[in-house]
N, C-alpha and C positions, 0 to 999 in steps of 0.2 A: 365810259359812258352809262351811267345810270339804265335800269329798265324802262323809268316812266320817261325820262328821257330820248329814249333809242324809240318807243312806242309812239312819243309826241312828234318827232321827227316823220316818224315813219306815214302815220296817218295826216297828215298837213301836208304830204310830198316832200317836205324837205327840198333837198337839190336833186330827187330823185326822179328824172323827167319820163319815165315809164308810169310809174303809180301818177302821177299828173295827167298826162296822157287818159290812162285807164280813167279815174273817175270824171274825165268832162267827157270823153267820150257815152259813160254811162249816163250823165245827168242830161244828157242832151238825146240821148235813145228814151229817155223816163219822160219828157215834155213832149218828141214825138208820140212818143203811143196815148197822151192824154188824147191828140186829135182824130185818133183813128178810132172808126165805128166798133162795137158802140154807143162811142162817146161821145156825145153832144156839147161841145161847150158853146156857151152863149157868150156875145159881145161884153157883156159885164165881168166872165168870170177869164178874159184871155189875161190880163194886168195879174192875177193870182199865179196863172200859169207861166209867166214868165218871170214870178221871184224864185223860183226852182230853181232853174239854170244860172240865173245873177250871182245867186248866194252860191253856189260851190264856184263858179268863175273867182268868184270876189275870193272863198278863202284859199281856193290854191293862188289864184295870179297878183292879190293884191289889190292896193286900190285902182291901179288903171286895168285890173285886168275885170273888176268888178264894172267900173264905170264904161267901157268897151263893150262890155256885155249886156249891160243894161240899152245903151243907145242902138246896139245890134236888134238886142230882143224884140225890143216893141214896134216897128215893121218888120218882122220875122213873124211875129205874134198874128197880126193883121193878115200876113199873109197866108198861113197855115188856116187861119179862121173862114180865108175867102173860100179854101178847098172842100173844105167841111161841111160850108153851109152855101146856099142857092143866093145869096147878096156878091155884088162884086166887090172889087177892091175898094173905091170909090165911095159905094153903099157901104161898106164896114167903115170906112174913117169918115163918113160923114156921123155916122150915129155915136161918133167917139167925139162930141163937140167939148167934152171936161179933158182938160190936158191935168187935172190933176195925178190923175194915175201916174202918166209917165215921167210926172216928176217925182213923184215917188219913189219909182220905180229906182231914177236915176240916183237920187238920194242915199236909196237902199247900198245900190252897189258898190257907190265911193264911201260909206261909211262901213259896207262889210270889210270893203276892199282895203280902206286902213286900220279897221283892228285888227287885218289881218296881218298888216305890215307891221304893227306894233306887235301884236304876238309872236310873226316872225322875229325882230329884233332881241324880244326878250328871250325867247327858245335860244336865238345866238349866244346871247349873254351867258346865261344859264350853263349852256353846252360848255360853251369856252371857260367858265370858272370850274366846271366839274373837270374838264382835262386838267387846267391848271392845280387844283384840290388833289386831284389823283396823281400829275405828274410829280407835286411836293412828297408826297404822303409815301410814292416809290423812291426817290432821291431818298430821304430820310431814313427810308428802310433799306434798301441798298447801301448806304452809309453807315450805317448803326451796325447791319452783315458783317464790313468789313471792318470797322472797327471792331465790335466786339471778337470775330475772329484773327485779326493781326496778334502778330508773338510779340511784337513790339506795346510800348504802353503809347497809348494815345491821350493828351489832357486838352482842352480848351478853355481858355483863360480870358477873360475881359481885360480893358486897358487899366483897371483898377491894380491887376495878379491875382482876383478872386477865379476860382476855378469853378468850371461851368457845365464839365462833362469827364467822366474820367472812362476808360474802358474794362475790362477785365484785366489784362494784361498790366496794367498799373496799378488796378488793386493786388494782383499778384505780387509784382516791385516792392510795393509799399505797405505789403500787408495791412492795408486798409479795406474797408468799402466804399461803394462808391457815394454813399449817402453820406461818410465820414468825410469826403473829401468836395463835393458840391459845394458850392458857398462857401468856403474855405478857402483862405489865402495860399498862394501859391508856396511863400514861404516853409508853411510848416514844415514842408516834405525836405528840408536842406538841415542839417545841424546846424545846431544853434554857435558854435564855435564860431563858424566862416559865414553867417548868413549874410551879416550885412556887407561882408565881399562880395557874397553870391547876388545881393541884391542890387550892388551896384553894376556889379558885370552882365547883369540880366536884363536892367537897365537901359545898358549902353547899348547889351544886343538889340532889344528890340528896337530902340529908336534912331536904330544906324545898320546894321549888318542885316537883318530879316530882306529887308528892301534891295538892298544894295549885293548882297550875296546870300539867298536864299537856300544854296546847297550845303553853308557852311553850318557846323554842328560846335554847339556848346559843350565845354569840355566842364561840370559840376561837382559838387558831392550831393548824394540823397541820403534819405534815413529809409533805411529797408525793415523787413520784417525784424520783427526782435530789438529793434530800436540798433540795430548795428550799420557801419558806416558803410556805403556804397559809392562805387562809382558809379556817373551817368554819362551821359551823352545826347543830346538835345537840339532837334532843330524846329526851327516854326516860321509857320504861314502865317502869313496877315488876309483879313479880308474885313469891309465894312458892314456892319450891318444898322440900319438907321441909326447912324452919324456916331456908333461906337464903333470902336479898333478891336475886332476878337481875331485871338491867336491860335493856333492848333499847333500845341509841340507834337513830335512823336521822339518819342526818348525810349534809351536801352541800356539795361543795366550791363556796364563791361567792367566790372571787380574781377571777373576770371579773366577775360582779355588781356587787361593792366596789370594780373597778378602774374599772367605767362608772358605779356613783354619783358615783366620786372623779371624772371626768371632767367627768360633766354638771353639778356642782360646780362646777368650776374653769370649764364653758361659762356657767354660769347666773351665774357672780359675774364673768367679762367680759363677760357679754351688759348686767349690771347697770351695770358699772363704765362702760362704751361708753355706756350711757344715758345716767347722768350727767355723764358729758363731752359729749356731745351736746345736753341740757340747758343743763348749763355755757355751753355754745359758743353756743346758741342766746340763752341770757338775755345771753353778754358781747356778741355780734354786735348783738343789740336794743339794747342802750344803746349800743356804739358807733356805730349808724346815725342812735339818736334824737338822738347828742348834736350832730351836723353838721345833723342835718335841722331842729333848733331855730332854730338859726340861720337855715335858708334860708326856715323856714315864717313863723320870728319879724319878720323884716327883710321878708320880703313882707307882712306884713300891717301892718304899721307903713307900708308905702309906699301900702298901699289905704287907708290912713286918710288919706293926704296928697292934696291935688289935684293930680290926673294929667291928660293927654289921653287919648284914645281910643285910642290907640297903645299909649301907655305903660300904662294902666288893661288893657288884653288882656295884655298882656305878663308882668305880675302878676299877670291871673287864671290864666296859663299855667303860672305858679311854683307857686301855690299849689294849681293843682290835681293837677299833677306830685307836689310835696311830699307831698301827701295821699293819693294814692293808692297812693304808698311807702311811709307810714308805715300803711295799712291792709294792704299787703303784711306789711308786719313785723308787725306785730301779730297775725294770722289764722295765721301761721307759729310764733310762737310760741306760740300758743293750741292748733296740733294738735301740737306736744311735749310741750304740757304733757297734754293730751288721753290722745297713748299714750304716756307717762309715768307717768298714773292720777295727776297730782299737781294735777289744777285741783281746787281749793276751790271751792267752792258754799256758800252762805248761804240755806236753804230756810227761805221763810216764807208766808203766804196775802197772792196777789197777784191783785186786781182785773184780768181779762183786759181787759174793753174801756179801763181807762185807758191799760194800758200800748199797745194797739192805736195809739189816737187821738195819743199820746206817741210813738211810731216814726213814725208817718205825718206829723206836723208837722216834723219830721227831713227827710223824701224830698218833702214838698206842693212845696218851689220846682223841685225837678228834675221833677217829675209834671208842672207847670203850665206851664213851657217846653216841655218833650217832649209837651202838649195830653192826656195822659192824665187821664181825670176817676175818684174816690175815689166810690165806690158805697156809700155810708154806709148799709151793713145789719146795723148793730150795733144789732139786739134787744137782748132782753133777756135772752136766753142766755150773750151778751157781758158782761152785768154777772153774775158769779158769781166766787169766789176760786177759785183753785189753789194748787198746793203748788210753788214754784219759789225761782228765785234771779234777782232783779228785773232785773239788770243786764242777766244771761247770757240774760233769756227777752225783756229790751229788745233785744239783738245779737241773737238769731234774728230777730224779728218785721223789725227793720228788713233783715237780709238779704233776706227771701222779697219785702217790699215793695222794695225797691230795685231787685233783680231784676225782679218784677213790671213796674214803671217803665221800665228798661232794654230788656227784652227784647217791649215791647207794640208796636201796632201805633198808629199815627197817629191822632188822637182815639179811643185807646183808653179802655179801662177796668178799671178792678182793686175787686176787691169781697173784703170780709171777712167771713165767716160764723163763725157758733159754731153746736155742735148736739153730740149727746150721746156721749160713745164708744161709739164700735163693741167696744173690747175690753171693756166693761163700764160698768156702771151708775156707776160714782161718777169717772168719769176724763172730760173735755172734749177735745172735738174742734175744733180754730179751723183754718178753711182760708182760702188767700189763691188767690183766682183771676183772673185776666186774659185779655181778651181776642189775646194775642199770636199766634205764629207756629206756636205747640205743638212736639211732638218726638216721632218714630216710637220705638213701643215697643219695637223692640231697644236704642234709646240708651239707657231710662231706665236700667238695669241699673249702667250708667257713671258717672249724674249724681252721686252723692257721691264718688266717687273726686277727690283731691285733685289739682289742674291740671288736669282733665278737664274741659273748655269747649264740645266736641261742637262742634269745628268755628266755633266764635262766634268767637274770636282771629281768624280771619281778617275778620270784618265791622265792622269798627272801633272795636266796641260796647266798654267800658273795662272789663276783669275781671280776675281772676287764677284763677280755677276754686278755690277754697279755701275762699269764703263756705258753701258749700253743706255741706262735707266740717265745717269746725267746727261749725254750724249740727246737725248730727246727733248729735256729739259733745256737744255741753250739751246737745239733746232728752235721749240716752239716758244723760246722765248726770242727770239730773232724774228718773230713772223714768220717761219718756216712751216716745212712739215716735213716727216723722218718715216721712211718705213723699210720693210724688207722682202725680198722676194726668194725663196727656196725652194730646193725638191732635193730628197734623201739622193743620197747618190750621185749628185751632177751639180753638186756648188750651191753657194749663195751669193743673192745680188744685196748689197743695204745701199740707200740710195736716200739721199735727203734735199728738197728743194727749198731757194732761198729767193727773197727778191730781188730781182734786177736793180742795180746803182740807177734812179729816174733822170739819169744823165745819159743813161747807156741807150743805142736806138733799138727802139720795140719793131723793127724789122727783122730781116733773116742775121741770124746771129754768123759773126765773120768765120771763114772756113781757114786764114791761111794761120799757119803756124805758130805758136808764140813764140818770142823771144824767153829763152832759157834763162833763167837768174845764176848770178856767179853764184856759185859755195861760199859759203861766209869765209872769210881768211883769218887766220887765229893772229890774235893780237901780238905785236911785236915787241919784244923787250926791250925795258929802257935801257939807259945807256947813261942813265945818272948814276954817278957816285959819290957825290956828297950822300951826310948822313940824313935821313928824315926822322923824324920826331910824330907818333902815331900815337894817342893816346883812346884807352877801350875802357867803355865804361857798362862795365857789366857781373852781375851778381851770383852769376855759377862758374864755380872755379875749375869746370869742365872746360866750359867754352873756353875761358882765361886760355887754358893749357894748350888748347887746340889751337888758337890764333898764335900763339907765341909758335909753336912749333912750327905752323904756317910760315907767319913771317922770319922766323930763322933760317928758311933759306932765301932769303932774299937781303945781301949782304946789303948793310950802309941803314940800317932801320933800327930805330931805338924806340922800344913800346912802354908805356906807360900805364900801367892800370888802376881802376878805381871803383868800390865795389855799390856805390849811392852816387846819386844825382849829384849831391850839394858838394861831397868830396871832387865829385869828376870837374864841376866848374871851375872851382879852384885852381887845380893844375892846371886847365886849362890856361885859365889866365894868367898862371904862373910862367908855364913853359911856351905857351903861345905853338900849338904843334899843328903839323903839316895837314892833319889828318885825325878827326873825331871819329871812333866807333863806339855808336849806341845803341844800346838795348834799350825797349822800351816798358819792363816791368822790372823797375825796378824798389829796393825796400824805403827808399824814403818819398820820391816824389817819381811821377810819371815820367817813361821819357820825354814825353811831347811836352810835357813842362821844361824840360831841359831845353829841348831842342827851341821852342819859343825866347828862353833867357839867353840860350849862346847867342841867336839874330836881335836880340834886343841890347847886349853888352859892345861898346866900343870898342873892347881890343880883340874880339873874339868873334865878333859878327861876320867874320867873312871867310873864316874858319870852313873849309867843305865839311861835311859830313855824311855818314854814308850810315843808315841804320840798319843794324842786324837783329833782327827778332820773329819770332815764332807765330807773329802774330800776324797771318796774311789775309784777313778781311780786307775788301776792295777798298773801301770807304777809308781805313786808314791806313794802308798806301798811299790814295789820293789825296789827302789831308795834308799827310809829310812832307813829301814829294810838293804839295802847292804851299809847304807850308814853309821850303829851302831846303829841305834835305839832297845832297849829290845825288843818291841813289837806296835802294829799299832791296837790301838781299835777304829771302828768306831764309830760316832755318828749315830742315840740316845746312848745313853750306856746301854751296856745288866748290869747292878749293878751287879750279880753274878759274869760275867764273869771279871770285871773291881777290885773286889773283890779279887777274884783270881789271877788273875796276879799281883797284891799290895802285898801280901799274899805272894808270890813265891818268888819275887824280893828283899821285905824285909828280908824272912828268910835267904836268900843264902847271 
């Protein structure tokens, strides 16, 4: 409100009742004083005296206030005059036979009050306009301040796409002044090569998207400083002024962000390519290492089956021990690569934990007996429950934990397996493997699950690679579990893992009855068949030929055919119709999987059993070939006893 408006409101009383009351009392006091001696008004001056308060009341209270004051003041005038004169009230009224003065007083009050109402209305309108103008000016200043201080560019365009406003940030983005932009078409900020396409996109955006999805940002190209092309992100809002549609857009130069996104995308692609290359390399190396190991371990197993003197037997044992250690290392490195690449394929199913523990212990029992380590059978009923896990991988974890518990134990030590309710929740089972070994200091535990970290055990002469625990953690976590360790130097260690219970498992108290112990696996009975069987082996490695020939030479009644190419193998199969086909995958002419497909599609040999013998042990490869109809999949290096069992079983059938 202006100073004049405030003064006008104050002196007219405005809405201030205290001011009105004060002015009213002052007018009445002045009027009454006029009748106090030495003042001696006469009858002719009474109307003039009454005019003073009438004027004041009319100005303060408007039309009705002035009229009411005139009506009241005429008899009040007469009353006061009787008090200061010797005349009676009736005598004063008798002398005032002219009513013109009274009428004039009434008209004066009404007219002055009406003028007061008009003036008051004008004052209110003036003040309202002043407030609106001030509010508009403040709003404009506030908008301009926000627009000028914004880090993003702000432009306003009309419905003809001409620019009405641009802030300083927009100046910096486009390298133009506000004068250069205001009044010019918005399309001047878009590169000419995409101008037509962007015009259509902008038109569609303003016509449809602005009202339906105002948060949507339009991606367009722009012309920045030095006429360089930049990437812009712009979002518009719409309002209507004087029936004109006005659009205010907030725009941002996202060129650096787009470049960074491109760099990150390239880096991600490079990382994925490198990861694939690493996985392929490891897979290839696994295959290349398994191939010579097949000959080393295979012929060593054959020697082990012969009658040897003590020195020769010890030499063969060393070959087998070193070869199996190297094979385990190859498998663990490949598992680490799969886990890191997220390519570990699991088959989750209900597994009774007690059975898996006993199967794993049977595999380490011989080493435990040699080391004098006792297995404390604490498999109570809490282990006779089902968990959701991959059977093979769970067995691998337990085998690793039990093997470590034996290797790092003390002489005549003890290994105990316990099952209990999971700490993480009632629907989980905790399996703990306890040993009475040397234990570990607390500060070393954080490094325990790091690949190739053995905490100094590499100098102890105890065989190991430091990969097993890292693989175990990856496998348990992949099965939605958790693994950890509790240890104290000199007092042994407890390795534990938790896995989810099978959903069909009761969630109440775990059973306490002792589980039924699974019967130990029985060795396969030897076939009684005496007829000659024909076996075709398709393989390109001569040492593998020689190994299989030596192994099958121990079984009478077998004729072995060999082929070093897949095409030749198919021809021999059609010609001789073998009882069994042994098939390698990496052949020089066609891949073994293609050979497998052609066998199953050939009417002559489609029912011939096929056993895959390969160093490629990736889970997907194994699954695909078994689904394609392979009878079995035997990994290299060959386990001679398992190989003979499979061959005997197929030929006996």
